C-alpha positions in Angstrom: 5.5 8.7 -2.8 8.0 5.9 -2.7 7.0 2.3 -2.9 9.4 -0.4 -1.6 9.4 -4.1 -0.7 11.5 -5.1 2.2 12.2 -8.8 2.4 14.3 -8.7 5.6 16.0 -6.3 8.0 13.3 -6.1 10.7 11.1 -8.5 12.6 8.2 -6.9 10.8 9.5 -8.1 7.4 8.6 -8.9 4.8 6.6 -5.8 4.2 5.5 -3.3 1.5 6.0 0.3 2.5 4.8 3.5 1.1 6.7 6.5 2.3 8.2 10.0 1.6 5.1 11.7 0.3 3.1 14.9 0.4 -0.4 15.0 1.8 -1.7 15.5 -1.7 -0.1 12.2 -2.8 -1.7 10.4 0.2 -5.0 11.9 -0.9 -4.4 10.6 -4.4 -3.7 7.1 -3.0 -6.9 7.4 -0.9 -8.9 8.1 -4.0 -7.4 5.0 -5.7 -8.2 2.9 -2.7 -11.8 4.2 -2.6 -12.2 3.0 -6.2 -11.5 -0.5 -4.9 -13.7 -0.1 -1.9 -16.7 1.1 -3.8 -16.3 -1.3 -6.8 -15.3 1.4 -9.4 -12.2 -0.6 -10.1 -11.1 -4.2 -9.5 -7.3 -3.7 -10.2 -4.9 -0.9 -9.9 -1.2 -1.0 -10.8 0.2 1.1 -8.0 3.8 1.3 -9.3 2.3 2.9 -12.5 0.5 5.7 -10.8 2.0 9.1 -11.6 2.7 10.1 -8.0 4.4 6.8 -7.1 8.2 6.1 -7.4 9.0 2.4 -7.2 12.3 1.7 -5.3 14.4 -1.2 -6.5 12.0 -2.2 -9.2 9.1 -2.9 -6.8 5.9 -3.6 -8.6 2.6 -3.6 -6.7 -1.0 -4.3 -7.9 -4.0 -3.6 -5.6 -7.0 -5.9 -6.4 -10.4 -6.4 -5.0 -10.9 -10.1 -4.0 -13.2 -12.4 -2.2 -10.6 -13.0 0.6 -7.9 -10.8 2.0 -4.4 -11.8 0.9 -1.0 -10.2 0.1 0.6 -12.4 -2.5 4.0 -12.5 -4.1 4.1 -12.4 -7.8 6.6 -14.1 -10.2 9.5 -12.1 -8.7 10.1 -11.2 -5.1 9.6 -7.5 -5.9 6.4 -8.1 -7.9 3.5 -8.2 -5.5 -0.3 -8.3 -5.5 -2.2 -6.9 -2.5 -5.8 -8.2 -2.7 -8.5 -7.4 -0.3 -12.2 -7.5 0.0 -14.2 -4.2 -0.6 -14.8 -4.0 3.1 -11.1 -4.3 3.9 -10.2 -1.6 1.2 -12.8 0.6 2.9 -11.0 0.1 6.2 -7.6 0.8 4.6 -9.1 4.0 3.2 -10.1 5.1 6.8 -6.6 4.4 8.1 -5.1 6.4 5.2 -7.3 9.5 5.7 -5.1 11.2 8.4 -2.1 11.1 6.1 -4.1 12.9 3.4 -4.7 15.6 6.0 -1.0 15.9 6.8 -0.6 13.5 9.7 2.9 12.3 10.6 4.0 8.9 11.9 3.2 5.6 10.4 0.2 3.2 10.2 -0.1 -0.5 9.4 -2.7 -0.5 6.6 -3.0 -4.2 6.6 -1.5 -7.3 8.1 -3.4 -9.9 6.1 -2.6 -13.6 5.9 0.0 -13.8 3.2 3.6 -12.9 2.4 3.9 -9.3 3.5 2.2 -6.5 5.5 1.3 -3.1 4.1 2.7 0.0 5.9 2.5 3.7 5.2 5.1 6.1 6.8 5.1 9.8 6.6 8.8 9.8 7.3 11.1 10.7 4.4 13.2 7.6 5.3 10.2 5.3 5.8 10.8 4.6 9.5 8.2 3.0 11.6 
């Protein structure tokens, strides 16, 4: 699964996209998101997960917060995506079809903040 931050190039930018993955990798991501939704974890460094390949040095941390927000870190490609447990639960529901082999793309979140979160089953990350 590739992880990339796109600052520009589309009216939908800036955005964080996850793409080019197998259903098993989407299932692994779903398991990670469920740990945030059900309070088993408060922070996950997505770019450090064994099944994730950061593109262009992209670094992403998922956190459980009191308010939904996608936040830039110290560098443009260092991001924190923080949502409430309820929002993480919703993200998990949106991700489930990809864990079962669905194609296409899905906006996982468009929170107030600096970037949206997108998953695309396409090898090229199209949406």
